[in-house]
N, CA, C and O atoms as a printed pandas DataFrame, in Angstrom:
     atom_number atom_name residue_name chain_id  residue_number  x_coord  y_coord  z_coord
0              1         N          MET        A               1   13.451   88.698   -4.661
1              2        CA          MET        A               1   13.077   87.739   -4.394
2              3         C          MET        A               1   12.074   87.078   -5.396
3              4         O          MET        A               1   11.583   85.949   -5.397
4              5         N          ALA        A               2   11.931   88.102   -6.219
5              6        CA          ALA        A               2   11.033   88.231   -7.407
6              7         C          ALA        A               2   11.672   87.637   -8.315
7              8         O          ALA        A               2   11.020   87.126   -9.225
8              9         N          GLU        A               3   12.992   87.551   -8.316
9             10        CA          GLU        A               3   13.656   87.087   -9.421
10            11         C          GLU        A               3   13.878   85.422   -9.712
11            12         O          GLU        A               3   14.261   84.761  -10.677
12            13         N          GLU        A               4   13.434   85.132   -8.371
13            14        CA          GLU        A               4   13.451   83.360   -8.299
14            15         C          GLU        A               4   12.270   82.736   -8.757
15            16         O          GLU        A               4   12.009   81.540   -8.893
16            17         N          GLY        A               5   11.341   84.150   -9.055
17            18        CA          GLY        A               5   10.308   82.945   -9.641
18            19         C          GLY        A               5    9.445   81.954   -9.127
19            20         O          GLY        A               5    8.896   81.097   -9.819
20            21         N          LEU        A               6    9.297   82.118   -7.550
21            22        CA          LEU        A               6    8.947   81.200   -6.867
22            23         C          LEU        A               6    7.911   81.271   -6.339
23            24         O          LEU        A               6    7.368   80.342   -5.742
24            25         N          GLY        A               7    7.201   83.089   -6.566
25            26        CA          GLY        A               7    6.178   83.543   -5.768
26            27         C          GLY        A               7    5.888   83.645   -4.406
27            28         O          GLY        A               7    4.784   83.619   -3.863
28            29         N          ILE        A               8    7.420   83.810   -3.728
29            30        CA          ILE        A               8    7.745   83.778   -2.475
30            31         C          ILE        A               8    7.417   85.119   -2.196
31            32         O          ILE        A               8    7.403   85.896   -3.151
32            33         N          GLY        A               9    7.092   85.629   -0.828
33            34        CA          GLY        A               9    6.779   87.038    0.238
34            35         C          GLY        A               9    8.154   87.155    1.230
35            36         O          GLY        A               9    9.034   86.342    1.511
36            37         N          PHE        A              10    7.967   88.221    1.527
37            38        CA          PHE        A              10    8.892   88.673    2.612
38            39         C          PHE        A              10    8.641   87.477    3.690
39            40         O          PHE        A              10    9.649   87.160    4.321
40            41         N          SER        A              11    7.256   86.655    4.042
41            42        CA          SER        A              11    7.282   86.293    5.308
42            43         C          SER        A              11    7.932   84.858    5.125
43            44         O          SER        A              11    8.390   84.265    6.102
44            45         N          HIS        A              12    7.962   84.290    3.794
45            46        CA          HIS        A              12    8.917   83.272    3.216
46            47         C          HIS        A              12   10.142   83.212    3.552
47            48         O          HIS        A              12   10.686   82.212    4.020
48            49         N          TYR        A              13   10.836   84.626    3.268
49            50        CA          TYR        A              13   11.970   85.114    3.242
50            51         C          TYR        A              13   12.198   84.606    4.955
51            52         O          TYR        A              13   13.057   83.777    5.255
52            53         N          LEU        A              14   11.436   85.145    5.802
53            54        CA          LEU        A              14   11.724   85.135    7.141
54            55         C          LEU        A              14   11.761   83.557    7.751
55            56         O          LEU        A              14   12.622   83.089    8.495
56            57         N          GLY        A              15   10.857   83.046    7.341
57            58        CA          GLY        A              15   10.808   81.488    7.530
58            59         C          GLY        A              15   11.732   80.805    7.070
59            60         O          GLY        A              15   11.987   79.706    7.563
60            61         N          LEU        A              16   12.488   81.351    5.944
61            62        CA          LEU        A              16   13.654   80.672    5.521
62            63         C          LEU        A              16   15.058   80.838    6.450
63            64         O          LEU        A              16   15.864   80.039    6.927
64            65         N          LYS        A              17   14.889   82.570    6.447
65            66        CA          LYS        A              17   16.118   82.766    7.559
66            67         C          LYS        A              17   16.106   81.849    9.024
67            68         O          LYS        A              17   17.116   81.219    9.337
68            69         N          VAL        A              18   15.110   81.837    9.727
69            70        CA          VAL        A              18   14.999   81.196   11.090
70            71         C          VAL        A              18   15.371   79.929   10.701
71            72         O          VAL        A              18   16.503   79.460   10.818
72            73         N          LEU        A              19   14.423   79.390   10.245
73            74        CA          LEU        A              19   14.760   77.845   10.170
74            75         C          LEU        A              19   16.176   77.746    9.541
75            76         O          LEU        A              19   16.328   76.528    9.448
76            77         N          SER        A              20   17.339   78.357    9.039
77            78        CA          SER        A              20   18.156   78.258    8.793
78            79         C          SER        A              20   18.960   78.050   10.190
79            80         O          SER        A              20   19.690   77.093   10.447
80            81         N          ARG        A              21   18.659   79.184   11.062
81            82        CA          ARG        A              21   19.434   78.935   12.305
82            83         C          ARG        A              21   18.290   78.317   13.444
83            84         O          ARG        A              21   18.257   78.837   14.559
84            85         N          MET        A              22   17.731   77.637   13.241
85            86        CA          MET        A              22   16.892   76.886   13.903
86            87         C          MET        A              22   16.726   75.675   14.091
87            88         O          MET        A              22   16.680   75.113   15.186
88            89         N          ALA        A              23   16.567   74.921   12.443
89            90        CA          ALA        A              23   15.864   73.556   12.046
90            91         C          ALA        A              23   16.483   72.856   12.551
91            92         O          ALA        A              23   17.631   73.253   12.756
92            93         N          PRO        A              24   16.172   71.615   12.986
93            94        CA          PRO        A              24   14.607   71.501   12.912
94            95         C          PRO        A              24   13.778   71.985   14.120
95            96         O          PRO        A              24   14.352   71.959   15.209
96            97         N          CYS        A              25   12.476   72.432   14.069
97            98        CA          CYS        A              25   11.909   72.980   14.974
98            99         C          CYS        A              25   10.333   72.915   14.551
99           100         O          CYS        A              25   10.136   73.070   13.346
100          101         N          THR        A              26    9.356   72.740   15.247
101          102        CA          THR        A              26    7.991   72.693   15.354
102          103         C          THR        A              26    7.648   73.816   14.727
103          104         O          THR        A              26    8.297   74.853   14.862
104          105         N          ALA        A              27    6.611   73.719   13.993
105          106        CA          ALA        A              27    5.635   74.998   13.315
106          107         C          ALA        A              27    5.109   76.373   14.291
107          108         O          ALA        A              27    4.925   77.545   13.963
108          109         N          ASN        A              28    4.953   75.636   15.695
109          110        CA          ASN        A              28    4.861   76.668   17.106
110          111         C          ASN        A              28    6.280   77.641   17.267
111          112         O          ASN        A              28    6.332   78.851   17.488
112          113         N          GLU        A              29    7.343   76.718   17.086
113          114        CA          GLU        A              29    8.053   77.351   17.860
114          115         C          GLU        A              29    8.798   78.637   16.497
115          116         O          GLU        A              29    9.222   79.778   16.674
116          117         N          LEU        A              30    8.721   78.054   15.589
117          118        CA          LEU        A              30    8.496   78.899   14.144
118          119         C          LEU        A              30    7.601   80.019   14.020
119          120         O          LEU        A              30    8.001   81.070   13.520
120          121         N          ALA        A              31    6.592   79.901   14.374
121          122        CA          ALA        A              31    5.167   80.762   14.632
122          123         C          ALA        A              31    5.999   81.777   15.691
123          124         O          ALA        A              31    6.195   82.936   15.324
124          125         N          ARG        A              32    6.377   81.432   16.710
125          126        CA          ARG        A              32    6.552   82.658   17.796
126          127         C          ARG        A              32    8.202   83.340   17.138
127          128         O          ARG        A              32    8.354   84.551   16.979
128          129         N          ALA        A              33    9.231   82.386   16.847
129          130        CA          ALA        A              33    9.866   83.443   16.311
130          131         C          ALA        A              33    9.815   84.346   14.900
131          132         O          ALA        A              33   10.563   85.253   14.534
132          133         N          ILE        A              34    8.923   83.892   14.404
133          134        CA          ILE        A              34    9.065   84.991   13.470
134          135         C          ILE        A              34    7.268   85.963   13.462
135          136         O          ILE        A              34    6.802   86.636   12.543
136          137         N          ASP        A              35    6.658   85.668   14.823
137          138        CA          ASP        A              35    5.680   86.546   15.274
138          139         C          ASP        A              35    4.545   86.157   14.181
139          140         O          ASP        A              35    4.223   86.952   13.297
140          141         N          GLN        A              36    4.021   84.991   14.300
141          142        CA          GLN        A              36    3.185   84.835   13.310
142          143         C          GLN        A              36    1.958   83.894   14.013
143          144         O          GLN        A              36    2.353   83.178   14.933
144          145         N          VAL        A              37    0.533   83.818   13.686
145          146        CA          VAL        A              37    0.027   83.033   14.010
146          147         C          VAL        A              37    0.273   81.906   13.492
147          148         O          VAL        A              37    0.923   81.839   12.450
148          149         N          PRO        A              38   -0.290   80.601   14.239
149          150        CA          PRO        A              38    0.158   79.203   13.717
150          151         C          PRO        A              38   -0.552   79.029   11.823
151          152         O          PRO        A              38    0.056   78.693   10.807
152          153         N          SER        A              39   -1.734   79.347   11.974
153          154        CA          SER        A              39   -2.120   79.155   10.792
154          155         C          SER        A              39   -1.700   79.740    9.590
155          156         O          SER        A              39   -1.638   79.058    8.567
156          157         N          ALA        A              40   -1.345   81.175    9.602
157          158        CA          ALA        A              40   -0.392   81.858    8.655
158          159         C          ALA        A              40    0.969   80.970    8.601
159          160         O          ALA        A              40    1.376   80.769    7.457
160          161         N          VAL        A              41    1.844   80.328    9.802
161          162        CA          VAL        A              41    2.983   79.760    9.401
162          163         C          VAL        A              41    2.647   78.175    9.060
163          164         O          VAL        A              41    3.620   77.445    8.873
164          165         N          THR        A              42    1.530   77.698    8.985
165          166        CA          THR        A              42    1.223   76.768    8.431
166          167         C          THR        A              42    0.610   76.808    6.815
167          168         O          THR        A              42    0.419   75.771    6.179
168          169         N          ARG        A              43    0.373   78.007    6.336
169          170        CA          ARG        A              43    0.533   78.416    4.898
170          171         C          ARG        A              43    2.334   78.598    4.183
171          172         O          ARG        A              43    2.943   78.277    3.163
172          173         N          LEU        A              44    2.494   79.038    4.979
173          174        CA          LEU        A              44    4.022   79.401    4.863
174          175         C          LEU        A              44    4.475   78.146    4.355
175          176         O          LEU        A              44    4.776   77.910    3.185
176          177         N          LEU        A              45    4.511   77.075    5.670
177          178        CA          LEU        A              45    5.607   76.064    5.291
178          179         C          LEU        A              45    4.722   74.906    4.180
179          180         O          LEU        A              45    5.421   73.989    3.752
180          181         N          ASP        A              46    3.273   74.936    3.733
181          182        CA          ASP        A              46    2.598   74.767    2.609
182          183         C          ASP        A              46    3.651   74.879    1.531
183          184         O          ASP        A              46    4.325   74.080    0.880
184          185         N          LYS        A              47    3.510   76.345    1.610
185          186        CA          LYS        A              47    4.230   76.831    0.112
186          187         C          LYS        A              47    5.802   76.358    0.177
187          188         O          LYS        A              47    6.145   75.627   -0.752
188          189         N          LEU        A              48    6.627   76.625    0.988
189          190        CA          LEU        A              48    8.118   75.961    1.208
190          191         C          LEU        A              48    8.105   74.221    1.033
191          192         O          LEU        A              48    9.048   73.508    0.689
192          193         N          GLU        A              49    6.785   73.839    1.371
193          194        CA          GLU        A              49    7.141   72.218    1.623
194          195         C          GLU        A              49    7.096   72.149   -0.430
195          196         O          GLU        A              49    7.950   71.658   -1.167
196          197         N          VAL        A              50    6.099   72.669   -0.722
197          198        CA          VAL        A              50    5.790   72.418   -2.138
198          199         C          VAL        A              50    6.843   72.655   -3.001
199          200         O          VAL        A              50    6.995   72.063   -4.069
200          201         N          LEU        A              51    7.697   73.655   -2.484
201          202        CA          LEU        A              51    8.741   74.519   -3.179
202          203         C          LEU        A              51   10.039   73.086   -2.898
203          204         O          LEU        A              51   11.194   73.227   -3.300
204          205         N          GLY        A              52    9.746   72.275   -2.439
205          206        CA          GLY        A              52   11.031   71.254   -1.806
206          207         C          GLY        A              52   12.030   71.797   -0.626
207          208         O          GLY        A              52   13.057   71.173   -0.360
208          209         N          CYS        A              53   11.608   73.188    0.175
209          210        CA          CYS        A              53   12.785   73.724    0.801
210          211         C          CYS        A              53   12.516   73.160    2.419
211          212         O          CYS        A              53   13.377   73.424    3.258
212          213         N          VAL        A              54   11.722   72.651    2.679
213          214        CA          VAL        A              54   11.487   71.762    3.957
214          215         C          VAL        A              54   10.930   70.799    3.597
215          216         O          VAL        A              54   10.561   70.422    2.484
216          217         N          ARG        A              55   10.848   70.276    4.832
217          218        CA          ARG        A              55    9.831   68.702    5.064
218          219         C          ARG        A              55    9.272   68.678    6.117
219          220         O          ARG        A              55    9.607   69.610    6.848
220          221         N          ARG        A              56    8.300   67.771    6.668
221          222        CA          ARG        A              56    7.701   67.762    7.978
222          223         C          ARG        A              56    8.140   66.147    8.264
223          224         O          ARG        A              56    8.452   65.337    7.392
224          225         N          GLU        A              57    8.097   65.973    9.309
225          226        CA          GLU        A              57    9.107   64.782   10.041
226          227         C          GLU        A              57    8.536   64.666   11.069
227          228         O          GLU        A              57    8.207   65.706   11.639
228          229         N          PRO        A              58    8.207   63.362   11.687
229          230        CA          PRO        A              58    7.718   63.165   13.224
230          231         C          PRO        A              58    8.760   63.512   14.097
231          232         O          PRO        A              58    9.941   63.183   13.986
232          233         N          HIS        A              59    8.204   64.255   15.046
233          234        CA          HIS        A              59    9.301   64.767   16.198
234          235         C          HIS        A              59   10.102   63.705   17.126
235          236         O          HIS        A              59    9.413   62.928   17.788
236          237         N          THR        A              60   11.310   63.634   17.202
237          238        CA          THR        A              60   12.088   62.735   17.418
238          239         C          THR        A              60   12.070   62.337   19.116
239          240         O          THR        A              60   12.673   61.496   19.782
240          241         N          GLN        A              61   10.904   63.552   19.485
241          242        CA          GLN        A              61   10.675   63.279   21.226
242          243         C          GLN        A              61    9.127   63.434   21.432
243          244         O          GLN        A              61    8.708   63.234   22.573
244          245         N          ASP        A              62    8.440   63.693   20.674
245          246        CA          ASP        A              62    7.355   64.193   21.077
246          247         C          ASP        A              62    6.382   63.426   19.750
247          248         O          ASP        A              62    6.213   64.053   18.705
248          249         N          ARG        A              63    5.971   62.460   19.880
249          250        CA          ARG        A              63    4.776   61.319   18.705
250          251         C          ARG        A              63    3.902   62.481   18.379
251          252         O          ARG        A              63    4.152   62.602   17.180
252          253         N          ARG        A              64    2.944   63.517   18.696
253          254        CA          ARG        A              64    2.195   63.927   18.319
254          255         C          ARG        A              64    2.374   64.866   17.626
255          256         O          ARG        A              64    1.442   65.322   16.964
256          257         N          ALA        A              65    4.033   65.589   17.578
257          258        CA          ALA        A              65    4.157   66.584   17.146
258          259         C          ALA        A              65    5.224   66.323   15.941
259          260         O          ALA        A              65    6.103   65.461   15.945
260          261         N          LEU        A              66    4.948   67.255   14.920
261          262        CA          LEU        A              66    5.952   67.298   13.248
262          263         C          LEU        A              66    6.977   68.661   13.553
263          264         O          LEU        A              66    6.628   69.784   13.916
264          265         N          GLN        A              67    8.579   68.068   13.230
265          266        CA          GLN        A              67    9.221   69.010   13.288
266          267         C          GLN        A              67    9.474   69.519   11.594
267          268         O          GLN        A              67    9.152   68.874   10.596
268          269         N          ILE        A              68   10.091   70.758   11.638
269          270        CA          ILE        A              68   10.233   71.037   10.558
270          271         C          ILE        A              68   11.747   71.326   10.298
271          272         O          ILE        A              68   12.488   72.066   10.943
272          273         N          VAL        A              69   12.057   70.491    9.089
273          274        CA          VAL        A              69   13.390   70.374    8.195
274          275         C          VAL        A              69   13.801   71.202    7.297
275          276         O          VAL        A              69   13.033   71.313    6.342
276          277         N          LEU        A              70   14.849   71.894    7.262
277          278        CA          LEU        A              70   14.684   72.505    6.273
278          279         C          LEU        A              70   15.982   71.633    5.128
279          280         O          LEU        A              70   17.140   71.431    5.493
280          281         N          THR        A              71   15.590   71.347    4.152
281          282        CA          THR        A              71   15.921   70.587    3.095
282          283         C          THR        A              71   17.237   71.032    2.444
283          284         O          THR        A              71   17.522   72.158    2.854
284          285         N          ASP        A              72   18.068   70.592    1.647
285          286        CA          ASP        A              72   19.195   71.341    0.802
286          287         C          ASP        A              72   18.769   72.039    0.193
287          288         O          ASP        A              72   19.059   73.154    0.625
288          289         N          ASP        A              73   18.183   72.091   -0.653
289          290        CA          ASP        A              73   17.018   72.770   -1.483
290          291         C          ASP        A              73   16.722   74.298   -1.012
291          292         O          ASP        A              73   16.840   75.343   -1.652
292          293         N          GLY        A              74   16.302   74.074    0.309
293          294        CA          GLY        A              74   16.090   75.334    1.161
294          295         C          GLY        A              74   16.882   75.727    1.441
295          296         O          GLY        A              74   16.742   76.937    1.263
296          297         N          ARG        A              75   18.149   75.455    1.980
297          298        CA          ARG        A              75   19.360   75.809    1.962
298          299         C          ARG        A              75   20.058   76.778    1.331
299          300         O          ARG        A              75   20.354   77.896    1.753
300          301         N          ALA        A              76   20.330   76.211    0.165
301          302        CA          ALA        A              76   20.496   76.972   -1.099
302          303         C          ALA        A              76   19.721   78.210   -1.638
303          304         O          ALA        A              76   20.276   79.195   -2.125
304          305         N          LEU        A              77   18.522   78.067   -1.512
305          306        CA          LEU        A              77   17.727   79.080   -1.628
306          307         C          LEU        A              77   17.818   80.171   -0.511
307          308         O          LEU        A              77   17.632   81.369   -0.724
308          309         N          TRP        A              78   18.103   79.665    0.613
309          310        CA          TRP        A              78   18.257   80.766    1.827
310          311         C          TRP        A              78   19.970   81.547    1.345
311          312         O          TRP        A              78   20.252   82.743    1.408
312          313         N          THR        A              79   20.628   80.714    1.010
313          314        CA          THR        A              79   21.958   81.776    0.540
314          315         C          THR        A              79   21.343   82.216   -0.752
315          316         O          THR        A              79   21.071   83.410   -0.622
316          317         N          ARG        A              80   20.999   81.784   -1.952
317          318        CA          ARG        A              80   20.588   82.962   -2.853
318          319         C          ARG        A              80   19.965   83.923   -2.487
319          320         O          ARG        A              80   20.390   84.998   -2.910
320          321         N          LEU        A              81   18.964   83.953   -1.746
321          322        CA          LEU        A              81   18.330   85.398   -1.137
322          323         C          LEU        A              81   18.770   86.173    0.108
323          324         O          LEU        A              81   18.321   87.255    0.488
324          325         N          GLN        A              82   20.075   85.158    0.878
325          326        CA          GLN        A              82   20.869   86.148    1.730
326          327         C          GLN        A              82   21.781   86.757    0.727
327          328         O          GLN        A              82   22.183   87.842    1.148
328          329         N          LYS        A              83   22.168   86.515   -0.228
329          330        CA          LYS        A              83   23.373   86.994   -0.862
330          331         C          LYS        A              83   22.754   87.920   -1.938
331          332         O          LYS        A              83   23.544   88.771   -2.345
332          333         N          ARG        A              84   21.459   87.948   -2.518
333          334        CA          ARG        A              84   20.880   89.275   -2.706
334          335         C          ARG        A              84   20.844   90.109   -2.018
335          336         O          ARG        A              84   21.580   91.061   -2.279
336          337         N          GLY        A              85   20.158   90.161   -1.058
337          338        CA          GLY        A              85   20.053   91.250    0.267
338          339         C          GLY        A              85   21.164   91.696    0.573
339          340         O          GLY        A              85   21.259   92.903    0.796
340          341         N          GLU        A              86   22.171   90.952    0.658
341          342        CA          GLU        A              86   23.556   91.648    0.772
342          343         C          GLU        A              86   23.975   92.657   -0.468
343          344         O          GLU        A              86   24.338   93.833   -0.447
344          345         N          ASP        A              87   23.805   91.838   -1.427
345          346        CA          ASP        A              87   23.968   93.059   -2.682
346          347         C          ASP        A              87   22.884   93.992   -2.829
347          348         O          ASP        A              87   23.433   94.977   -3.324
348          349         N          VAL        A              88   22.125   94.155   -2.741
349          350        CA          VAL        A              88   20.921   94.880   -2.449
350          351         C          VAL        A              88   21.393   96.100   -1.756
351          352         O          VAL        A              88   21.289   97.242   -2.204
352          353         N          ILE        A              89   21.974   95.727   -0.513
353          354        CA          ILE        A              89   22.435   96.439    0.918
354          355         C          ILE        A              89   24.005   97.424    0.443
355          356         O          ILE        A              89   24.248   98.590    0.755
356          357         N          ASP        A              90   24.676   96.687   -0.202
357          358        CA          ASP        A              90   26.005   97.344   -0.617
358          359         C          ASP        A              90   25.694   97.765   -1.813
359          360         O          ASP        A              90   26.735   98.136   -2.355
360          361         N          PHE        A              91   24.534   97.935   -2.701
361          362        CA          PHE        A              91   24.253   98.649   -4.082
362          363         C          PHE        A              91   23.875  100.174   -3.401
363          364         O          PHE        A              91   24.550  101.128   -3.788
364          365         N          ALA        A              92   22.720  100.423   -2.313
365          366        CA          ALA        A              92   22.319  101.372   -1.737
366          367         C          ALA        A              92   22.866  101.935   -0.602
367          368         O          ALA        A              92   22.480  102.710    0.274
368          369         N          MET        A              93   23.898  101.314   -0.871
369          370        CA          MET        A              93   24.978  101.962    0.468
370          371         C          MET        A              93   26.434  102.532   -0.155
371          372         O          MET        A              93   27.424  102.966    0.436
372          373         N          ARG        A              94   26.073  102.297   -2.053
373          374        CA          ARG        A              94   27.828  102.793   -2.170
374          375         C          ARG        A              94   27.959  103.950   -2.507
375          376         O          ARG        A              94   28.591  104.286   -3.509
376          377         N          GLU        A              95   27.453  104.643   -1.818
377          378        CA          GLU        A              95   27.549  106.435   -1.715
378          379         C          GLU        A              95   28.115  106.879   -0.497
379          380         O          GLU        A              95   28.380  108.074   -0.368
380          381         N          LEU        A              96   28.319  106.121    0.355
381          382        CA          LEU        A              96   28.553  105.980    1.461
382          383         C          LEU        A              96   29.946  105.831    1.732
383          384         O          LEU        A              96   30.522  105.226    0.828
384          385         N          SER        A              97   30.908  106.293    2.979
385          386        CA          SER        A              97   32.007  105.946    3.018
386          387         C          SER        A              97   31.989  105.222    3.842
387          388         O          SER        A              97   30.865  105.005    4.293
388          389         N          ALA        A              98   33.125  104.485    4.469
389          390        CA          ALA        A              98   32.933  103.607    5.360
390          391         C          ALA        A              98   32.461  103.658    7.207
391          392         O          ALA        A              98   32.054  102.892    8.081
392          393         N          ASP        A              99   32.813  104.983    7.037
393          394        CA          ASP        A              99   32.651  105.364    8.531
394          395         C          ASP        A              99   31.122  105.653    8.652
395          396         O          ASP        A              99   30.547  105.257    9.666
396          397         N          GLU        A             100   30.318  106.421    7.534
397          398        CA          GLU        A             100   29.061  106.631    7.344
398          399         C          GLU        A             100   28.104  105.154    7.146
399          400         O          GLU        A             100   26.952  104.916    7.511
400          401         N          ARG        A             101   28.836  104.530    6.610
401          402        CA          ARG        A             101   28.341  103.071    6.829
402          403         C          ARG        A             101   28.183  102.402    8.240
403          404         O          ARG        A             101   27.054  102.159    8.665
404          405         N          GLU        A             102   29.178  102.136    8.884
405          406        CA          GLU        A             102   29.461  102.037   10.324
406          407         C          GLU        A             102   28.153  103.100   11.174
407          408         O          GLU        A             102   27.328  102.753   12.020
408          409         N          GLN        A             103   28.350  104.248   10.648
409          410        CA          GLN        A             103   27.242  104.950   11.327
410          411         C          GLN        A             103   26.031  104.474   11.419
411          412         O          GLN        A             103   25.426  104.255   12.468
412          413         N          LEU        A             104   25.578  104.273   10.129
413          414        CA          LEU        A             104   24.298  104.147    9.607
414          415         C          LEU        A             104   23.852  102.809   10.391
415          416         O          LEU        A             104   22.868  102.850   11.129
416          417         N          LEU        A             105   24.457  101.841   10.249
417          418        CA          LEU        A             105   24.248  100.589   11.233
418          419         C          LEU        A             105   24.215  100.737   12.490
419          420         O          LEU        A             105   23.387  100.163   13.198
420          421         N          PHE        A             106   25.079  101.498   12.912
421          422        CA          PHE        A             106   24.891  101.777   14.520
422          423         C          PHE        A             106   23.362  102.430   14.952
423          424         O          PHE        A             106   22.627  102.139   15.895
424          425         N          LEU        A             107   23.245  103.173   14.141
425          426        CA          LEU        A             107   21.675  103.765   14.777
426          427         C          LEU        A             107   20.627  103.168   14.244
427          428         O          LEU        A             107   19.569  103.262   14.866
428          429         N          LEU        A             108   20.656  102.288   12.765
429          430        CA          LEU        A             108   19.331  101.593   12.546
430          431         C          LEU        A             108   19.230  100.394   13.865
431          432         O          LEU        A             108   18.126  100.140   14.348
432          433         N          THR        A             109   20.826   99.520   14.512
433          434        CA          THR        A             109   20.421   98.822   15.202
434          435         C          THR        A             109   19.948   99.709   16.749
435          436         O          THR        A             109   19.024   99.126   17.315
436          437         N          ARG        A             110   20.222  100.432   17.164
437          438        CA          ARG        A             110   19.614  101.281   18.194
438          439         C          ARG        A             110   18.463  101.842   17.970
439          440         O          ARG        A             110   18.032  102.385   18.988
440          441         N          ILE        A             111   17.537  101.974   16.728
441          442        CA          ILE        A             111   16.607  101.906   16.610
442          443         C          ILE        A             111   15.551  100.480   16.890
443          444         O          ILE        A             111   14.526  100.508   17.571
444          445         N          ARG        A             112   16.102   99.288   16.185
445          446        CA          ARG        A             112   15.604   97.970   16.322
446          447         C          ARG        A             112   15.481   97.956   17.512
447          448         O          ARG        A             112   14.328   97.962   17.941
448          449         N          ASP        A             113   16.373   97.936   18.275
449          450        CA          ASP        A             113   16.819   97.749   19.722
450          451         C          ASP        A             113   15.633   98.488   20.632
451          452         O          ASP        A             113   14.918   97.952   21.478
452          453         N          SER        A             114   15.637   99.649   20.273
453          454        CA          SER        A             114   14.613  100.198   21.000
454          455         C          SER        A             114   13.132  100.179   20.662
455          456         O          SER        A             114   12.325  100.799   21.355
456          457         N          LEU        A             115   12.708   99.342   19.408
457          458        CA          LEU        A             115   11.764   99.015   19.209
458          459         C          LEU        A             115   11.464   97.253   19.874
459          460         O          LEU        A             115   10.384   96.713   20.111
460          461         N          THR        A             116   12.486   96.856   19.986
461          462        CA          THR        A             116   11.981   95.129   20.428
462          463         C          THR        A             116   12.224   95.438   22.139
463          464         O          THR        A             116   11.987   94.606   23.015
464          465         N          THR        A             117   12.761   96.856   22.383
465          466        CA          THR        A             117   12.903   96.387   24.041
466          467         C          THR        A             117   11.471   97.094   24.855
467          468         O          THR        A             117   11.413   97.105   26.085
468          469         N          SER        A             118   10.468   97.608   24.074
469          470        CA          SER        A             118    9.735   98.562   24.379
470          471         C          SER        A             118    8.593   97.386   24.943
471          472         O          SER        A             118    7.519   97.749   25.423
């Protein structure tokens, strides 16, 4: 992410990832999805908005709320970050056979699942 030179961190990455799947959504919905407090999500969205990655629009069904919309620039940034992540994973696993990669992903998924169901 540092190569982008945007001063974004892992929480911004997570925010973009979730928004790429569930936008438009409210800031509270995003906060729940990434397990952050609303004030942290407000700061995250402020940064993404300055970068042109998101915009806040009136909610279509609740006049009191705003919905967060991922912009074309935001989608393009997410695509670049996602590709970079895939490249890093491929590089890290370059010495593993296809069977070893499959086994590693299986085990990591089991660990993740055991942590999220406890």
